[in-house]
C-alpha positions in Angstrom: 137.9 -3.7 -70.1 135.9 -2.3 -72.9 132.7 -3.8 -71.3 133.6 -2.4 -68.0 134.2 1.1 -69.4 130.9 1.0 -71.3 129.0 0.0 -68.0 130.7 2.8 -66.1 129.7 5.3 -68.8 126.1 4.1 -68.7 126.0 4.4 -64.9 127.2 8.1 -65.1 124.8 11.0 -64.7 124.4 11.7 -68.4 122.5 8.5 -68.9 119.9 9.5 -66.4 119.4 12.8 -68.2 119.3 11.4 -71.7 118.2 7.7 -71.8 114.8 8.0 -70.2 113.6 10.7 -72.6 115.2 9.0 -75.5 113.4 5.7 -74.7 110.2 7.6 -74.1 110.5 9.1 -77.6 111.1 5.8 -79.2 108.0 4.3 -77.4 106.0 7.3 -78.5 106.9 6.8 -82.1 106.0 3.0 -82.0 102.7 3.6 -80.2 101.6 6.6 -82.3 102.5 4.8 -85.6 100.4 1.8 -84.6 97.4 3.8 -83.5 97.4 6.0 -86.6 97.8 3.1 -88.9 94.6 1.6 -87.3 92.8 4.8 -87.6 93.7 5.1 -91.3 92.2 1.6 -91.8 88.8 2.4 -90.2 89.5 0.1 -87.4 88.4 2.4 -84.5 85.0 2.5 -82.9 82.4 4.3 -80.9 84.7 5.1 -77.8 86.9 7.3 -80.0 83.9 8.9 -81.7 82.6 9.8 -78.3 85.6 11.8 -77.4 85.9 13.3 -80.9 82.4 14.6 -80.7 82.9 15.9 -77.3 86.1 17.7 -78.2 84.4 19.2 -81.3 81.4 20.5 -79.3 83.8 22.0 -76.7 85.8 23.8 -79.4 82.5 25.1 -80.8 81.4 26.3 -77.4 78.6 23.7 -77.2 77.8 21.5 -74.1 79.1 18.0 -74.8 75.8 16.7 -73.8 74.5 13.3 -75.1 77.2 11.5 -77.1 77.1 8.6 -79.7 76.2 6.1 -77.0 73.1 8.1 -75.8 74.7 9.0 -72.5 75.9 12.4 -71.3 79.6 12.8 -71.7 80.4 13.5 -68.0 78.0 10.8 -66.8 80.3 8.0 -67.9 83.4 8.6 -65.8 83.3 12.2 -64.7 86.3 13.0 -66.9 86.5 16.7 -66.3 90.1 16.6 -67.3 89.1 16.2 -70.9 87.5 19.7 -71.0 90.8 21.7 -71.5 91.9 19.1 -74.0 88.8 19.5 -76.0 89.4 23.3 -76.1 92.9 22.9 -77.3 92.1 20.3 -80.0 89.9 22.7 -81.9 93.0 23.8 -83.8 94.0 20.3 -84.9 92.5 17.3 -86.6 90.6 15.8 -83.5 90.7 12.1 -84.2 94.4 11.7 -85.1 95.4 14.3 -82.5 93.6 12.2 -79.7 95.5 9.1 -80.7 98.8 11.0 -80.8 98.1 12.5 -77.4 97.2 9.1 -76.0 100.5 7.7 -77.3 102.4 10.5 -75.5 100.5 9.8 -72.2 101.6 6.1 -72.3 105.2 6.9 -73.4 105.8 9.4 -70.8 105.5 6.8 -68.1 109.1 5.7 -69.1 110.6 8.8 -67.5 109.3 8.5 -63.9 109.7 4.7 -63.9 113.4 5.3 -64.8 113.7 7.8 -62.0 112.1 5.4 -59.5 114.2 2.6 -60.5 117.5 4.5 -60.4 117.0 6.9 -57.5 114.7 5.0 -55.1 115.3 1.3 -56.0 119.1 2.1 -56.6 119.2 -0.2 -59.7 122.0 -0.1 -62.2 121.3 0.9 -65.8 121.2 -2.7 -67.1 118.3 -3.6 -64.7 116.6 -0.2 -65.3 116.8 -0.7 -69.1 115.3 -4.1 -68.7 112.4 -2.8 -66.6 111.8 0.1 -69.1 111.8 -2.5 -71.9 109.2 -4.5 -70.0 107.1 -1.3 -69.7 107.4 -0.5 -73.4 106.2 -4.0 -74.5 103.8 -4.6 -71.7 100.7 -6.1 -73.4 98.2 -4.1 -71.5 99.9 -0.9 -72.6 99.7 -1.8 -76.3 96.1 -3.0 -75.9 94.9 0.2 -74.5 96.8 2.2 -77.1 94.8 0.4 -79.9 91.4 0.5 -78.0 90.2 3.8 -79.3 90.9 6.7 -76.9 90.8 6.6 -73.1 91.7 9.5 -70.8 92.7 6.8 -68.2 95.9 6.3 -70.2 97.3 9.3 -68.3 97.2 7.3 -65.1 100.5 5.3 -65.4 102.8 8.3 -66.0 100.8 10.4 -63.5 100.9 7.9 -60.7 104.5 7.0 -61.3 105.4 10.6 -61.3 103.5 11.4 -58.2 105.2 8.6 -56.3 108.6 9.7 -57.5 108.0 13.4 -56.4 106.6 12.2 -53.1 109.8 10.2 -52.5 112.0 13.3 -53.1 109.6 15.8 -51.4 108.4 17.8 -54.3 104.9 18.2 -53.0 103.5 20.8 -55.4 104.3 18.5 -58.4 103.0 15.6 -56.5 99.7 17.4 -55.9 99.3 18.5 -59.5 99.8 14.9 -60.8 97.2 13.7 -58.2 94.7 16.1 -59.6 95.5 14.8 -63.1 94.7 11.3 -61.9 91.4 12.4 -60.3 90.3 14.4 -63.3 90.8 11.5 -65.6 88.3 9.0 -64.3 86.2 8.9 -61.1 87.1 5.4 -59.9 90.7 6.3 -60.1 90.0 7.9 -56.8 90.5 4.6 -55.2 94.0 4.4 -56.6 94.7 7.8 -55.1 93.4 6.7 -51.7 95.7 3.6 -52.0 98.6 6.0 -52.8 97.9 8.0 -49.8 97.9 4.9 -47.6 101.3 4.0 -49.1 102.7 7.4 -48.2 101.4 7.1 -44.7 103.0 3.7 -44.2 106.3 5.2 -45.6 106.3 7.8 -42.9 104.6 10.8 -44.7 101.5 10.6 -42.5 100.2 14.1 -43.2 100.7 13.9 -46.9 99.2 10.4 -47.1 96.1 11.4 -45.1 95.6 14.5 -47.2 96.0 12.4 -50.3 93.6 9.7 -49.2 91.0 12.2 -48.1 91.2 14.0 -51.4 90.6 10.7 -53.2 87.5 9.9 -51.0 86.1 13.4 -51.4 86.5 13.4 -55.2 85.0 9.8 -55.4 81.9 11.0 -53.5 81.7 14.3 -55.3 82.0 12.8 -58.8 79.5 10.3 -58.0 76.9 12.5 -56.4 77.4 15.9 -58.2 78.6 15.0 -61.6 77.7 11.4 -62.7 74.2 11.3 -61.1 73.4 14.9 -62.1 74.7 14.5 -65.7 72.8 11.1 -65.9 69.5 12.6 -64.8 69.6 10.7 -61.5 70.6 7.4 -63.0 74.1 6.0 -62.3 75.4 5.0 -65.7 77.2 1.8 -64.4 74.5 0.4 -62.3 73.9 -2.4 -64.8 77.4 -3.7 -64.1 76.7 -4.2 -60.4 73.0 -5.3 -60.7 73.7 -8.7 -59.2 74.5 -6.9 -56.0 71.7 -4.4 -55.9 69.2 -2.3 -57.9 70.6 1.1 -56.7 74.1 2.3 -56.1 73.8 2.2 -52.5 72.1 -1.1 -52.6 75.1 -2.5 -54.6 77.4 -1.4 -51.9 75.2 -3.0 -49.2 75.0 -6.2 -51.3 78.8 -6.4 -51.5 79.1 -5.9 -47.7 76.5 -8.4 -46.7 77.4 -11.2 -49.2 81.0 -11.9 -48.6 81.0 -15.5 -49.8 79.6 -14.5 -53.2 82.1 -11.6 -53.4 84.9 -14.3 -52.6 83.5 -16.6 -55.3 83.8 -13.9 -58.0 87.3 -12.8 -56.8 88.6 -16.4 -57.1 86.7 -17.2 -60.4 88.5 -18.3 -63.5 87.9 -15.0 -65.2 89.5 -13.1 -62.3 92.5 -15.6 -62.2 93.1 -15.0 -66.0 93.0 -11.3 -65.6 95.5 -11.3 -62.7 97.9 -13.7 -64.6 97.6 -11.3 -67.6 98.8 -8.4 -65.5 101.5 -10.3 -63.4 102.9 -12.9 -65.7 104.7 -10.5 -68.1 106.7 -9.2 -65.2 107.7 -12.7 -64.0 105.4 -12.3 -60.9 108.2 -10.0 -59.5 105.6 -7.5 -58.0 104.5 -10.2 -55.5 108.1 -9.9 -54.0 107.2 -6.3 -52.9 103.5 -6.6 -51.9 103.4 -3.2 -50.1 103.4 -1.5 -53.5 100.7 -3.8 -54.8 98.3 -3.6 -51.9 97.3 0.1 -52.6 95.6 -0.8 -55.9 93.9 -4.0 -54.6 90.5 -2.1 -53.8 90.3 -0.7 -57.3 91.2 -4.0 -58.9 88.6 -5.8 -56.8 85.9 -3.2 -57.9 86.8 -4.0 -61.6 86.6 -7.8 -60.9 83.2 -7.5 -59.1 81.6 -5.5 -61.8 80.1 -7.4 -64.6 81.4 -5.1 -67.3 80.4 -5.8 -70.9 83.6 -6.5 -72.7 83.9 -4.9 -76.1 86.2 -6.1 -78.7 89.2 -4.7 -76.8 88.4 -6.3 -73.4 88.4 -2.9 -71.3 92.2 -2.5 -71.2 91.7 1.0 -69.7 91.1 -0.7 -66.4 94.6 -2.0 -66.4 96.3 1.5 -66.3 96.3 2.2 -62.6 97.3 -1.4 -61.6 100.0 -1.2 -64.2 101.7 1.8 -62.5 101.8 0.1 -59.0 103.0 -3.3 -60.4 105.9 -1.7 -62.1 106.9 0.2 -59.0 106.7 -3.1 -57.0 108.8 -4.8 -59.7 111.5 -2.2 -59.4 111.8 -2.6 -55.6 111.6 -6.4 -56.1 114.7 -6.3 -58.4 116.5 -4.2 -55.8 115.9 -6.9 -53.1 116.9 -9.7 -55.4 120.3 -8.4 -56.2 123.6 -7.7 -54.6 124.8 -4.3 -53.6 127.9 -3.1 -55.4 128.9 0.3 -54.3 125.8 2.5 -54.4 123.8 0.4 -56.8 122.1 -3.1 -56.8 123.7 -5.6 -59.2 121.2 -8.0 -60.7 122.2 -11.3 -62.2 122.1 -10.9 -66.1 120.2 -14.2 -66.3 117.4 -12.8 -64.3 117.2 -9.7 -66.6 117.3 -12.0 -69.7 114.4 -14.0 -68.3 112.3 -10.8 -67.8 113.0 -9.7 -71.4 112.1 -13.1 -72.7 109.0 -13.4 -70.6 107.6 -9.9 -71.5 108.2 -10.7 -75.2 106.5 -14.0 -75.0 103.3 -12.4 -73.5 103.6 -9.4 -75.8 103.5 -11.8 -78.8 100.7 -13.9 -77.3 98.4 -11.3 -75.8 99.0 -7.9 -77.4 96.8 -6.6 -80.2 99.9 -5.3 -81.9 101.4 -8.8 -81.9 103.5 -9.7 -85.0 100.9 -12.3 -85.6 98.4 -9.5 -86.2 100.6 -8.2 -89.0 100.5 -4.6 -87.8 102.8 -3.4 -90.7 99.9 -3.9 -93.0 97.3 -1.9 -91.1 97.8 1.3 -92.9 96.9 -0.2 -96.4 93.4 0.6 -97.6 91.3 -2.0 -99.4 88.4 -1.3 -101.7 86.0 -1.1 -98.7 88.1 1.5 -97.0 88.2 3.6 -100.1 84.4 3.3 -100.3 84.2 4.5 -96.6 86.4 7.5 -97.4 84.2 8.4 -100.4 81.0 8.0 -98.3 82.4 10.2 -95.5 83.6 12.9 -97.9 80.1 13.2 -99.5 78.3 13.7 -96.2 77.1 17.3 -95.6 78.6 19.0 -92.6 75.2 19.6 -91.0 73.9 16.1 -91.5 72.5 14.1 -88.5 74.1 10.8 -88.8 73.7 7.3 -87.6 76.6 5.1 -88.7 78.3 1.8 -88.1 81.1 1.9 -85.6 83.9 1.8 -88.1 82.6 5.1 -89.6 81.8 6.9 -86.4 85.2 8.5 -85.6 85.3 10.1 -89.1 81.8 11.6 -88.9 81.7 12.5 -85.2 82.4 16.3 -85.7 78.7 17.3 -85.7 75.9 18.0 -83.2 74.1 14.6 -83.7 75.8 11.3 -84.5 74.8 8.0 -83.1 76.0 4.4 -83.5 74.2 2.0 -85.8 74.0 -1.2 -83.8 74.1 -4.1 -86.3 75.2 -6.8 -83.9 71.8 -8.6 -84.1 70.3 -10.2 -87.1 67.3 -7.9 -87.1 67.4 -4.2 -86.7 64.3 -2.1 -87.0 64.7 0.7 -89.6 62.4 3.0 -87.6 64.7 2.9 -84.7 67.7 3.5 -86.9 66.1 6.4 -88.6 64.9 8.2 -85.4 66.5 11.7 -85.1 68.8 11.5 -88.1 68.7 12.1 -91.8 71.7 10.1 -93.0 72.4 6.4 -92.3 75.8 4.8 -93.1 75.8 1.0 -93.0 79.1 -1.0 -93.2 78.2 -4.7 -93.7 81.6 -5.7 -92.3 80.1 -4.5 -88.8 77.0 -6.7 -89.4 78.4 -10.3 -89.3 74.9 -11.8 -88.7 73.3 -10.2 -91.7 72.4 -11.9 -94.9 71.3 -10.3 -98.2 67.7 -10.7 -97.1 68.2 -8.6 -94.0 69.9 -5.8 -96.2 67.0 -5.8 -98.7 64.4 -5.6 -95.8 66.3 -2.9 -94.1 66.5 -0.8 -97.3 62.8 -1.3 -98.1 61.8 -0.1 -94.7 64.1 2.9 -95.0 62.5 3.7 -98.3 59.1 3.8 -96.8 60.4 6.2 -94.1 61.6 8.6 -96.9 65.3 7.5 -97.2 66.8 7.1 -100.6 69.9 4.9 -101.1 72.6 7.4 -102.1 75.3 4.8 -102.7 76.0 1.2 -102.3 79.6 0.4 -103.1 81.6 -2.5 -101.7 79.3 -3.3 -98.9 79.1 0.4 -97.8 75.5 1.5 -98.0 74.5 5.3 -97.5 70.9 6.3 -97.0 69.6 9.9 -97.0 66.2 11.2 -96.1 64.9 13.1 -99.0 61.2 13.1 -98.6 58.3 12.4 -96.2 57.5 8.9 -95.1 55.1 7.1 -97.5 
């Protein structure tokens, strides 16, 4: 009797008002704590520094221009939605604020997912809690949370919210969230086109057509007017598709005219592993409701066909749009797998238990914040971290800096800051010194270097007019103090 009463209370309207926001707050605290701990330990990199510098420049009234990677900020993904964020962040510490904002973006996805599961899929609270738990511990979500900062993290909450508002006919809110998705990243336009197609199939033909057309229009506009213009006529991602053609339109033609090669890439082991990574934590439930998966297939195929250079995080930002559609599909798959009791669908508790166990297994195996990574120890600073803090504090505010990736986010609030690439055994000091007057070298970011390389690098910088300002715990700081000898 107590169990029945408790379930009845959970299925009452108060739970729909309180629980999603409570779970979103818990998810936010977990995600923010993890990302801030990583930031404190100097474990971020160039991607966060790129956004930090852009936000600082926007706050100072300066064109974001060329960033730490040598490319114009808007040329990368036409992320015009970051401009108002950059203006607002001038009143806060930029690096930590970006990570907190990203955690909030990701956690907010809990609320529209709850609404869809309860109001559209008609699931009971137990099944909805299970689906929400799977979202909170989905490996891709935790991986992108710890992969510096990506504006694409707004996509899960925005796409889930847009679909929810479309289902209940709140079209102004739906339109606003679609604009949020488009402003986050140019290629997310394909997800918006898929969303429009889904609405048209569901009977909202006019809204679906307008949504799809807006996605196509923004895709073309961002490509031609923003990315090519900001990149001085060069598409920044052409290298990723060079196997299909030497120009953007040539790559499109190559994809169309070489279907067997396209199929070979789509069924390769790498593609298979990526799809398993996305589907397995949800017990492959999305495949039971394929109509909600199909809208994101073109975008996912684009990611699979592009030879994207994986950084240390593996490009988890590409999982954000597929993640939203997969969870919607999982919600409707659960509604088909249960029995209707009253107005709600009752799911076998053993199925829900299997989902919880599965997502936990893949979280522990594939997530960067897995217990095996000992995330509770990330915020502790060792001697090298303290040396980095000291080196950053001593840099003049007007210094032009080239630094190892671990230092970049902390020194990015200046006009010129570039990444010191030490991934190879030999780095020419002349190239490292070009356009800067301070160089910060963290030997932890130079795994191929031996003491001979460090000595040679220091001697070459000395001839170029740089003095070694400090060398504590494998942290070397060089300052230009004189003319080259």
